[in-house]
PDB file of N, CA, C and O in Angstrom:
ATOM      1  N   MET A   1      -5.691  15.749  22.555  1.00  0.00           N
ATOM      2  CA  MET A   1      -6.308  14.501  22.639  1.00  0.00           C
ATOM      3  C   MET A   1      -5.741  13.591  21.294  1.00  0.00           C
ATOM      4  O   MET A   1      -6.285  13.910  20.237  1.00  0.00           O
ATOM      5  N   GLU A   2      -5.047  12.851  21.233  1.00  0.00           N
ATOM      6  CA  GLU A   2      -4.430  11.882  20.006  1.00  0.00           C
ATOM      7  C   GLU A   2      -5.962  11.359  19.355  1.00  0.00           C
ATOM      8  O   GLU A   2      -6.965  10.981  19.960  1.00  0.00           O
ATOM      9  N   LYS A   3      -5.690  11.510  17.774  1.00  0.00           N
ATOM     10  CA  LYS A   3      -6.870  10.705  16.621  1.00  0.00           C
ATOM     11  C   LYS A   3      -6.556   9.509  16.902  1.00  0.00           C
ATOM     12  O   LYS A   3      -5.390   9.115  16.902  1.00  0.00           O
ATOM     13  N   LEU A   4      -7.685   8.696  17.209  1.00  0.00           N
ATOM     14  CA  LEU A   4      -7.714   7.202  16.917  1.00  0.00           C
ATOM     15  C   LEU A   4      -7.873   6.446  15.749  1.00  0.00           C
ATOM     16  O   LEU A   4      -9.009   6.291  15.300  1.00  0.00           O
ATOM     17  N   MET A   5      -6.821   5.912  15.147  1.00  0.00           N
ATOM     18  CA  MET A   5      -6.877   5.300  13.487  1.00  0.00           C
ATOM     19  C   MET A   5      -8.031   4.447  13.382  1.00  0.00           C
ATOM     20  O   MET A   5      -8.546   3.799  14.293  1.00  0.00           O
ATOM     21  N   THR A   6      -8.427   4.523  12.036  1.00  0.00           N
ATOM     22  CA  THR A   6      -9.385   3.708  11.936  1.00  0.00           C
ATOM     23  C   THR A   6      -8.822   2.493  11.036  1.00  0.00           C
ATOM     24  O   THR A   6      -7.767   2.675  10.429  1.00  0.00           O
ATOM     25  N   ARG A   7      -9.409   1.422  10.946  1.00  0.00           N
ATOM     26  CA  ARG A   7      -8.997   0.445  10.431  1.00  0.00           C
ATOM     27  C   ARG A   7      -8.326   0.675   8.650  1.00  0.00           C
ATOM     28  O   ARG A   7      -7.423  -0.034   8.206  1.00  0.00           O
ATOM     29  N   ASN A   8      -8.862   1.563   8.015  1.00  0.00           N
ATOM     30  CA  ASN A   8      -8.584   1.793   6.914  1.00  0.00           C
ATOM     31  C   ASN A   8      -7.501   3.054   6.812  1.00  0.00           C
ATOM     32  O   ASN A   8      -7.064   3.506   5.754  1.00  0.00           O
ATOM     33  N   ASP A   9      -7.155   3.534   8.193  1.00  0.00           N
ATOM     34  CA  ASP A   9      -6.317   4.572   8.254  1.00  0.00           C
ATOM     35  C   ASP A   9      -5.028   3.630   8.287  1.00  0.00           C
ATOM     36  O   ASP A   9      -4.070   3.990   7.603  1.00  0.00           O
ATOM     37  N   VAL A  10      -4.929   2.432   9.040  1.00  0.00           N
ATOM     38  CA  VAL A  10      -4.146   1.947   9.254  1.00  0.00           C
ATOM     39  C   VAL A  10      -3.414   0.756   8.156  1.00  0.00           C
ATOM     40  O   VAL A  10      -2.231   0.418   8.175  1.00  0.00           O
ATOM     41  N   PHE A  11      -4.718   0.139   7.016  1.00  0.00           N
ATOM     42  CA  PHE A  11      -4.556   0.051   5.617  1.00  0.00           C
ATOM     43  C   PHE A  11      -3.481   0.945   5.116  1.00  0.00           C
ATOM     44  O   PHE A  11      -2.377   0.558   4.735  1.00  0.00           O
ATOM     45  N   ARG A  12      -3.896   2.162   5.150  1.00  0.00           N
ATOM     46  CA  ARG A  12      -3.486   3.297   3.972  1.00  0.00           C
ATOM     47  C   ARG A  12      -1.984   3.533   4.212  1.00  0.00           C
ATOM     48  O   ARG A  12      -1.162   3.792   3.333  1.00  0.00           O
ATOM     49  N   GLN A  13      -1.652   3.359   6.037  1.00  0.00           N
ATOM     50  CA  GLN A  13      -0.179   3.656   6.239  1.00  0.00           C
ATOM     51  C   GLN A  13       0.611   2.273   5.839  1.00  0.00           C
ATOM     52  O   GLN A  13       1.649   2.384   5.187  1.00  0.00           O
ATOM     53  N   ASP A  14       0.246   1.270   6.132  1.00  0.00           N
ATOM     54  CA  ASP A  14       1.130  -0.002   5.851  1.00  0.00           C
ATOM     55  C   ASP A  14       0.904   0.315   4.455  1.00  0.00           C
ATOM     56  O   ASP A  14       1.965   0.151   3.853  1.00  0.00           O
ATOM     57  N   PHE A  15       0.028   0.678   3.726  1.00  0.00           N
ATOM     58  CA  PHE A  15       0.086   0.596   2.601  1.00  0.00           C
ATOM     59  C   PHE A  15       1.684   1.517   1.489  1.00  0.00           C
ATOM     60  O   PHE A  15       2.358   1.182   0.515  1.00  0.00           O
ATOM     61  N   ILE A  16       1.613   2.841   2.492  1.00  0.00           N
ATOM     62  CA  ILE A  16       2.508   3.412   2.213  1.00  0.00           C
ATOM     63  C   ILE A  16       3.932   3.128   2.623  1.00  0.00           C
ATOM     64  O   ILE A  16       4.873   3.623   2.003  1.00  0.00           O
ATOM     65  N   GLU A  17       4.061   2.508   3.435  1.00  0.00           N
ATOM     66  CA  GLU A  17       5.323   1.916   3.987  1.00  0.00           C
ATOM     67  C   GLU A  17       5.688   1.022   3.165  1.00  0.00           C
ATOM     68  O   GLU A  17       6.815   1.051   2.671  1.00  0.00           O
ATOM     69  N   ALA A  18       4.873   0.156   2.903  1.00  0.00           N
ATOM     70  CA  ALA A  18       5.294  -1.158   1.760  1.00  0.00           C
ATOM     71  C   ALA A  18       5.798  -0.642   0.500  1.00  0.00           C
ATOM     72  O   ALA A  18       6.764  -1.132  -0.084  1.00  0.00           O
ATOM     73  N   LEU A  19       4.949   0.623  -0.019  1.00  0.00           N
ATOM     74  CA  LEU A  19       5.475   0.841  -1.293  1.00  0.00           C
ATOM     75  C   LEU A  19       6.895   1.581  -1.453  1.00  0.00           C
ATOM     76  O   LEU A  19       7.743   1.403  -2.327  1.00  0.00           O
ATOM     77  N   MET A  20       6.907   2.401  -0.434  1.00  0.00           N
ATOM     78  CA  MET A  20       8.366   2.874  -0.126  1.00  0.00           C
ATOM     79  C   MET A  20       9.653   1.681   0.415  1.00  0.00           C
ATOM     80  O   MET A  20      10.801   2.123   0.371  1.00  0.00           O
ATOM     81  N   LYS A  21       9.509   0.510   0.811  1.00  0.00           N
ATOM     82  CA  LYS A  21      10.063  -0.042   1.297  1.00  0.00           C
ATOM     83  C   LYS A  21      10.490  -0.903  -0.016  1.00  0.00           C
ATOM     84  O   LYS A  21      11.674  -1.019  -0.331  1.00  0.00           O
ATOM     85  N   PHE A  22       9.341  -1.549  -0.820  1.00  0.00           N
ATOM     86  CA  PHE A  22       9.853  -2.420  -1.837  1.00  0.00           C
ATOM     87  C   PHE A  22      10.018  -1.910  -3.164  1.00  0.00           C
ATOM     88  O   PHE A  22      10.089  -2.635  -4.156  1.00  0.00           O
ATOM     89  N   SER A  23      10.092  -0.388  -3.183  1.00  0.00           N
ATOM     90  CA  SER A  23      10.603   0.257  -4.079  1.00  0.00           C
ATOM     91  C   SER A  23      11.831   0.608  -3.991  1.00  0.00           C
ATOM     92  O   SER A  23      12.421   1.296  -4.823  1.00  0.00           O
ATOM     93  N   ASN A  24      12.348   0.104  -2.857  1.00  0.00           N
ATOM     94  CA  ASN A  24      14.018   0.289  -2.416  1.00  0.00           C
ATOM     95  C   ASN A  24      14.338   1.951  -2.317  1.00  0.00           C
ATOM     96  O   ASN A  24      15.438   2.360  -2.687  1.00  0.00           O
ATOM     97  N   GLY A  25      13.349   2.850  -1.813  1.00  0.00           N
ATOM     98  CA  GLY A  25      13.419   4.388  -1.503  1.00  0.00           C
ATOM     99  C   GLY A  25      13.114   4.839  -2.999  1.00  0.00           C
ATOM    100  O   GLY A  25      13.014   6.055  -3.167  1.00  0.00           O
ATOM    101  N   GLN A  26      12.981   4.162  -3.908  1.00  0.00           N
ATOM    102  CA  GLN A  26      12.663   4.776  -5.123  1.00  0.00           C
ATOM    103  C   GLN A  26      11.174   5.829  -5.431  1.00  0.00           C
ATOM    104  O   GLN A  26      10.906   6.690  -6.269  1.00  0.00           O
ATOM    105  N   ILE A  27      10.513   5.275  -4.378  1.00  0.00           N
ATOM    106  CA  ILE A  27       9.515   6.057  -4.369  1.00  0.00           C
ATOM    107  C   ILE A  27       9.388   6.963  -2.843  1.00  0.00           C
ATOM    108  O   ILE A  27       9.250   6.491  -1.714  1.00  0.00           O
ATOM    109  N   SER A  28       9.470   8.145  -3.178  1.00  0.00           N
ATOM    110  CA  SER A  28       9.276   9.066  -1.942  1.00  0.00           C
ATOM    111  C   SER A  28       8.188   8.691  -0.957  1.00  0.00           C
ATOM    112  O   SER A  28       7.637   7.597  -1.079  1.00  0.00           O
ATOM    113  N   LYS A  29       7.939   9.288  -0.264  1.00  0.00           N
ATOM    114  CA  LYS A  29       6.838   9.374   1.163  1.00  0.00           C
ATOM    115  C   LYS A  29       5.647   9.973   0.379  1.00  0.00           C
ATOM    116  O   LYS A  29       4.533   9.451   0.325  1.00  0.00           O
ATOM    117  N   GLU A  30       6.021  11.174  -0.247  1.00  0.00           N
ATOM    118  CA  GLU A  30       4.996  11.970  -0.748  1.00  0.00           C
ATOM    119  C   GLU A  30       4.293  11.238  -2.049  1.00  0.00           C
ATOM    120  O   GLU A  30       3.106  11.058  -2.318  1.00  0.00           O
ATOM    121  N   ASP A  31       5.574  10.871  -2.787  1.00  0.00           N
ATOM    122  CA  ASP A  31       4.586   9.901  -4.223  1.00  0.00           C
ATOM    123  C   ASP A  31       3.834   8.890  -3.689  1.00  0.00           C
ATOM    124  O   ASP A  31       2.783   8.657  -4.285  1.00  0.00           O
ATOM    125  N   ALA A  32       4.120   8.139  -2.602  1.00  0.00           N
ATOM    126  CA  ALA A  32       3.534   7.317  -1.870  1.00  0.00           C
ATOM    127  C   ALA A  32       2.321   7.574  -1.424  1.00  0.00           C
ATOM    128  O   ALA A  32       1.505   6.654  -1.471  1.00  0.00           O
ATOM    129  N   GLU A  33       1.935   8.804  -0.917  1.00  0.00           N
ATOM    130  CA  GLU A  33       0.908   9.109  -0.554  1.00  0.00           C
ATOM    131  C   GLU A  33       0.106   9.392  -1.401  1.00  0.00           C
ATOM    132  O   GLU A  33      -1.072   9.125  -1.163  1.00  0.00           O
ATOM    133  N   LYS A  34       0.481  10.065  -2.748  1.00  0.00           N
ATOM    134  CA  LYS A  34      -0.296  10.228  -3.788  1.00  0.00           C
ATOM    135  C   LYS A  34      -0.862   8.812  -4.516  1.00  0.00           C
ATOM    136  O   LYS A  34      -1.990   8.606  -4.965  1.00  0.00           O
ATOM    137  N   ILE A  35       0.111   8.058  -4.487  1.00  0.00           N
ATOM    138  CA  ILE A  35      -0.486   6.465  -5.192  1.00  0.00           C
ATOM    139  C   ILE A  35      -1.665   5.656  -4.253  1.00  0.00           C
ATOM    140  O   ILE A  35      -2.557   4.997  -4.788  1.00  0.00           O
ATOM    141  N   ALA A  36      -1.515   5.827  -2.550  1.00  0.00           N
ATOM    142  CA  ALA A  36      -2.482   5.767  -1.785  1.00  0.00           C
ATOM    143  C   ALA A  36      -3.743   6.181  -2.178  1.00  0.00           C
ATOM    144  O   ALA A  36      -4.664   5.410  -2.446  1.00  0.00           O
ATOM    145  N   LEU A  37      -3.808   7.676  -2.226  1.00  0.00           N
ATOM    146  CA  LEU A  37      -5.090   8.066  -2.505  1.00  0.00           C
ATOM    147  C   LEU A  37      -5.855   7.467  -3.787  1.00  0.00           C
ATOM    148  O   LEU A  37      -6.954   6.916  -3.728  1.00  0.00           O
ATOM    149  N   ARG A  38      -5.327   7.606  -4.603  1.00  0.00           N
ATOM    150  CA  ARG A  38      -5.647   7.158  -6.030  1.00  0.00           C
ATOM    151  C   ARG A  38      -6.143   5.797  -6.283  1.00  0.00           C
ATOM    152  O   ARG A  38      -7.035   5.492  -7.075  1.00  0.00           O
ATOM    153  N   ARG A  39      -4.988   4.461  -4.983  1.00  0.00           N
ATOM    154  CA  ARG A  39      -5.406   3.352  -5.478  1.00  0.00           C
ATOM    155  C   ARG A  39      -6.217   2.550  -4.294  1.00  0.00           C
ATOM    156  O   ARG A  39      -6.669   1.422  -4.487  1.00  0.00           O
ATOM    157  N   LEU A  40      -6.383   3.403  -2.783  1.00  0.00           N
ATOM    158  CA  LEU A  40      -7.486   2.862  -1.885  1.00  0.00           C
ATOM    159  C   LEU A  40      -8.444   3.621  -1.629  1.00  0.00           C
ATOM    160  O   LEU A  40      -9.217   3.531  -0.675  1.00  0.00           O
ATOM    161  N   ARG A  41      -8.432   4.636  -2.723  1.00  0.00           N
ATOM    162  CA  ARG A  41     -10.145   5.608  -2.915  1.00  0.00           C
ATOM    163  C   ARG A  41     -11.273   4.589  -2.484  1.00  0.00           C
ATOM    164  O   ARG A  41     -12.055   4.481  -1.539  1.00  0.00           O
ATOM    165  N   LEU A  42     -11.002   3.961  -3.528  1.00  0.00           N
ATOM    166  CA  LEU A  42     -12.307   2.847  -3.787  1.00  0.00           C
ATOM    167  C   LEU A  42     -12.127   1.379  -3.612  1.00  0.00           C
ATOM    168  O   LEU A  42     -12.842   0.528  -4.141  1.00  0.00           O
ATOM    169  N   THR A  43     -11.249   1.181  -2.931  1.00  0.00           N
ATOM    170  CA  THR A  43     -10.994   0.180  -2.546  1.00  0.00           C
ATOM    171  C   THR A  43     -11.709  -0.710  -1.445  1.00  0.00           C
ATOM    172  O   THR A  43     -12.017  -0.181  -0.377  1.00  0.00           O
ATOM    173  N   ASP A  44     -11.940  -1.851  -1.643  1.00  0.00           N
ATOM    174  CA  ASP A  44     -13.014  -2.676  -0.168  1.00  0.00           C
ATOM    175  C   ASP A  44     -12.321  -3.387   0.471  1.00  0.00           C
ATOM    176  O   ASP A  44     -11.614  -4.333   0.124  1.00  0.00           O
ATOM    177  N   PHE A  45     -12.523  -2.914   1.498  1.00  0.00           N
ATOM    178  CA  PHE A  45     -11.272  -3.471   2.565  1.00  0.00           C
ATOM    179  C   PHE A  45     -12.462  -4.407   3.670  1.00  0.00           C
ATOM    180  O   PHE A  45     -12.182  -4.891   4.767  1.00  0.00           O
ATOM    181  N   SER A  46     -13.707  -4.446   3.014  1.00  0.00           N
ATOM    182  CA  SER A  46     -14.398  -5.557   3.805  1.00  0.00           C
ATOM    183  C   SER A  46     -13.913  -7.062   4.228  1.00  0.00           C
ATOM    184  O   SER A  46     -13.084  -7.583   3.482  1.00  0.00           O
ATOM    185  N   ASP A  47     -14.293  -7.683   5.187  1.00  0.00           N
ATOM    186  CA  ASP A  47     -13.808  -9.303   5.265  1.00  0.00           C
ATOM    187  C   ASP A  47     -13.778 -10.057   4.532  1.00  0.00           C
ATOM    188  O   ASP A  47     -13.075 -11.055   4.688  1.00  0.00           O
ATOM    189  N   ASP A  48     -14.715  -9.819   3.190  1.00  0.00           N
ATOM    190  CA  ASP A  48     -15.357 -10.953   2.162  1.00  0.00           C
ATOM    191  C   ASP A  48     -14.362 -10.522   0.872  1.00  0.00           C
ATOM    192  O   ASP A  48     -14.380 -11.282  -0.097  1.00  0.00           O
ATOM    193  N   SER A  49     -13.454  -9.277   0.818  1.00  0.00           N
ATOM    194  CA  SER A  49     -12.514  -8.870  -0.244  1.00  0.00           C
ATOM    195  C   SER A  49     -11.324  -9.552  -0.261  1.00  0.00           C
ATOM    196  O   SER A  49     -10.710  -9.796   0.778  1.00  0.00           O
ATOM    197  N   PRO A  50     -10.852  -9.960  -1.613  1.00  0.00           N
ATOM    198  CA  PRO A  50      -9.703 -10.504  -1.655  1.00  0.00           C
ATOM    199  C   PRO A  50      -8.427  -9.616  -1.103  1.00  0.00           C
ATOM    200  O   PRO A  50      -7.383 -10.056  -0.622  1.00  0.00           O
ATOM    201  N   LEU A  51      -8.750  -8.444  -1.277  1.00  0.00           N
ATOM    202  CA  LEU A  51      -7.552  -7.570  -0.602  1.00  0.00           C
ATOM    203  C   LEU A  51      -7.686  -7.748   1.234  1.00  0.00           C
ATOM    204  O   LEU A  51      -6.887  -7.529   2.144  1.00  0.00           O
ATOM    205  N   ALA A  52      -8.614  -8.075   1.209  1.00  0.00           N
ATOM    206  CA  ALA A  52      -8.384  -8.439   2.905  1.00  0.00           C
ATOM    207  C   ALA A  52      -7.783  -9.593   3.237  1.00  0.00           C
ATOM    208  O   ALA A  52      -7.504  -9.715   4.430  1.00  0.00           O
ATOM    209  N   HIS A  53      -7.462 -10.615   2.396  1.00  0.00           N
ATOM    210  CA  HIS A  53      -6.946 -11.918   2.480  1.00  0.00           C
ATOM    211  C   HIS A  53      -5.852 -11.500   2.310  1.00  0.00           C
ATOM    212  O   HIS A  53      -5.080 -11.546   3.267  1.00  0.00           O
ATOM    213  N   LYS A  54      -5.229 -10.743   0.574  1.00  0.00           N
ATOM    214  CA  LYS A  54      -4.028 -11.246   0.283  1.00  0.00           C
ATOM    215  C   LYS A  54      -3.368  -9.922   1.287  1.00  0.00           C
ATOM    216  O   LYS A  54      -2.317 -10.195   1.865  1.00  0.00           O
ATOM    217  N   GLY A  55      -3.905  -8.631   1.485  1.00  0.00           N
ATOM    218  CA  GLY A  55      -3.358  -7.529   1.944  1.00  0.00           C
ATOM    219  C   GLY A  55      -2.816  -6.829   1.576  1.00  0.00           C
ATOM    220  O   GLY A  55      -2.004  -7.241   0.747  1.00  0.00           O
ATOM    221  N   VAL A  56      -2.794  -5.346   1.839  1.00  0.00           N
ATOM    222  CA  VAL A  56      -2.491  -4.246   1.284  1.00  0.00           C
ATOM    223  C   VAL A  56      -0.593  -4.279   0.856  1.00  0.00           C
ATOM    224  O   VAL A  56      -0.240  -3.581  -0.095  1.00  0.00           O
ATOM    225  N   ARG A  57       0.344  -5.002   1.521  1.00  0.00           N
ATOM    226  CA  ARG A  57       1.674  -5.194   1.241  1.00  0.00           C
ATOM    227  C   ARG A  57       1.713  -6.020  -0.153  1.00  0.00           C
ATOM    228  O   ARG A  57       2.604  -5.767  -0.964  1.00  0.00           O
ATOM    229  N   TRP A  58       0.778  -6.971  -0.412  1.00  0.00           N
ATOM    230  CA  TRP A  58       0.624  -7.831  -1.903  1.00  0.00           C
ATOM    231  C   TRP A  58       0.430  -6.872  -2.668  1.00  0.00           C
ATOM    232  O   TRP A  58       1.146  -6.832  -3.669  1.00  0.00           O
ATOM    233  N   LEU A  59      -0.552  -5.825  -2.475  1.00  0.00           N
ATOM    234  CA  LEU A  59      -0.820  -4.465  -3.526  1.00  0.00           C
ATOM    235  C   LEU A  59       0.052  -4.058  -3.895  1.00  0.00           C
ATOM    236  O   LEU A  59       0.385  -4.063  -5.080  1.00  0.00           O
ATOM    237  N   ALA A  60       0.772  -3.511  -2.815  1.00  0.00           N
ATOM    238  CA  ALA A  60       2.244  -2.742  -2.950  1.00  0.00           C
ATOM    239  C   ALA A  60       3.033  -3.561  -3.877  1.00  0.00           C
ATOM    240  O   ALA A  60       3.209  -3.174  -5.033  1.00  0.00           O
ATOM    241  N   LYS A  61       3.480  -4.577  -3.483  1.00  0.00           N
ATOM    242  CA  LYS A  61       4.369  -5.275  -4.468  1.00  0.00           C
ATOM    243  C   LYS A  61       4.050  -5.301  -5.963  1.00  0.00           C
ATOM    244  O   LYS A  61       4.854  -5.173  -6.887  1.00  0.00           O
ATOM    245  N   ARG A  62       2.422  -5.534  -6.048  1.00  0.00           N
ATOM    246  CA  ARG A  62       2.165  -5.544  -7.419  1.00  0.00           C
ATOM    247  C   ARG A  62       2.361  -4.198  -8.351  1.00  0.00           C
ATOM    248  O   ARG A  62       2.745  -4.024  -9.508  1.00  0.00           O
ATOM    249  N   ILE A  63       1.827  -3.162  -7.087  1.00  0.00           N
ATOM    250  CA  ILE A  63       1.965  -1.892  -7.984  1.00  0.00           C
ATOM    251  C   ILE A  63       3.446  -1.722  -8.403  1.00  0.00           C
ATOM    252  O   ILE A  63       3.618  -1.284  -9.541  1.00  0.00           O
ATOM    253  N   VAL A  64       4.592  -2.013  -7.624  1.00  0.00           N
ATOM    254  CA  VAL A  64       5.795  -1.373  -7.484  1.00  0.00           C
ATOM    255  C   VAL A  64       6.451  -2.730  -8.567  1.00  0.00           C
ATOM    256  O   VAL A  64       7.536  -2.502  -9.102  1.00  0.00           O
ATOM    257  N   ARG A  65       6.050  -3.524  -8.730  1.00  0.00           N
ATOM    258  CA  ARG A  65       6.653  -4.565 -10.178  1.00  0.00           C
ATOM    259  C   ARG A  65       6.081  -3.923 -10.791  1.00  0.00           C
ATOM    260  O   ARG A  65       6.900  -3.093 -11.185  1.00  0.00           O
ATOM    261  N   SER A  66       4.710  -3.580 -11.391  1.00  0.00           N
ATOM    262  CA  SER A  66       4.240  -2.737 -12.589  1.00  0.00           C
ATOM    263  C   SER A  66       4.758  -1.636 -13.270  1.00  0.00           C
ATOM    264  O   SER A  66       4.569  -1.194 -14.403  1.00  0.00           O
ATOM    265  N   MET A  67       5.797  -1.119 -11.866  1.00  0.00           N
ATOM    266  CA  MET A  67       6.421   0.128 -12.479  1.00  0.00           C
ATOM    267  C   MET A  67       7.666  -0.141 -12.573  1.00  0.00           C
ATOM    268  O   MET A  67       8.509   0.660 -12.167  1.00  0.00           O
ATOM    269  N   ASN A  68       7.949  -1.162 -13.054  1.00  0.00           N
ATOM    270  CA  ASN A  68       9.180  -1.748 -13.339  1.00  0.00           C
ATOM    271  C   ASN A  68      10.281  -1.283 -12.229  1.00  0.00           C
ATOM    272  O   ASN A  68      11.411  -1.202 -12.711  1.00  0.00           O
ATOM    273  N   LEU A  69      10.205  -1.012 -11.069  1.00  0.00           N
ATOM    274  CA  LEU A  69      11.292  -0.911 -10.255  1.00  0.00           C
ATOM    275  C   LEU A  69      11.866  -1.636  -9.677  1.00  0.00           C
ATOM    276  O   LEU A  69      12.943  -1.302  -9.182  1.00  0.00           O
ATOM    277  N   ILE A  70      11.326  -2.980  -9.519  1.00  0.00           N
ATOM    278  CA  ILE A  70      11.301  -4.241  -9.087  1.00  0.00           C
ATOM    279  C   ILE A  70      11.190  -5.347  -9.677  1.00  0.00           C
ATOM    280  O   ILE A  70      10.107  -5.716 -10.132  1.00  0.00           O
ATOM    281  N   GLN A  71      12.383  -6.121  -9.775  1.00  0.00           N
ATOM    282  CA  GLN A  71      12.139  -7.469 -10.574  1.00  0.00           C
ATOM    283  C   GLN A  71      11.521  -8.390  -9.873  1.00  0.00           C
ATOM    284  O   GLN A  71      10.561  -8.998 -10.346  1.00  0.00           O
ATOM    285  N   GLU A  72      12.051  -8.650  -8.487  1.00  0.00           N
ATOM    286  CA  GLU A  72      11.353  -9.962  -7.630  1.00  0.00           C
ATOM    287  C   GLU A  72      11.654  -9.303  -6.249  1.00  0.00           C
ATOM    288  O   GLU A  72      12.574  -8.607  -5.819  1.00  0.00           O
ATOM    289  N   VAL A  73      10.657  -9.741  -5.803  1.00  0.00           N
ATOM    290  CA  VAL A  73      10.217  -9.182  -4.521  1.00  0.00           C
ATOM    291  C   VAL A  73      10.418 -10.279  -3.739  1.00  0.00           C
ATOM    292  O   VAL A  73       9.763 -11.313  -3.864  1.00  0.00           O
ATOM    293  N   ILE A  74      11.729 -10.032  -2.534  1.00  0.00           N
ATOM    294  CA  ILE A  74      11.931 -11.198  -1.742  1.00  0.00           C
ATOM    295  C   ILE A  74      11.272 -10.901  -0.219  1.00  0.00           C
ATOM    296  O   ILE A  74      11.275  -9.761   0.245  1.00  0.00           O
ATOM    297  N   TYR A  75      10.803 -11.857   0.384  1.00  0.00           N
ATOM    298  CA  TYR A  75       9.814 -11.627   1.700  1.00  0.00           C
ATOM    299  C   TYR A  75      10.900 -11.471   2.758  1.00  0.00           C
ATOM    300  O   TYR A  75      10.592 -11.275   3.934  1.00  0.00           O
TER     301      TYR A  75
END
């Protein structure tokens, strides 16, 4: 039987994929999973949180930019 993904699972998976994409492959899937564990552990995904409105891709862009892996993110 297949496990249903929770809302947090979906956010976490999107975050991991965004980290890898916005780093142009400089962040491996393993490293992205480690970053996700640290960064999303205490993250509020409720409807009233700023992250719920800006999204996990916004957070991923900020993290990748802060790591100096990219200068500018193109949408």
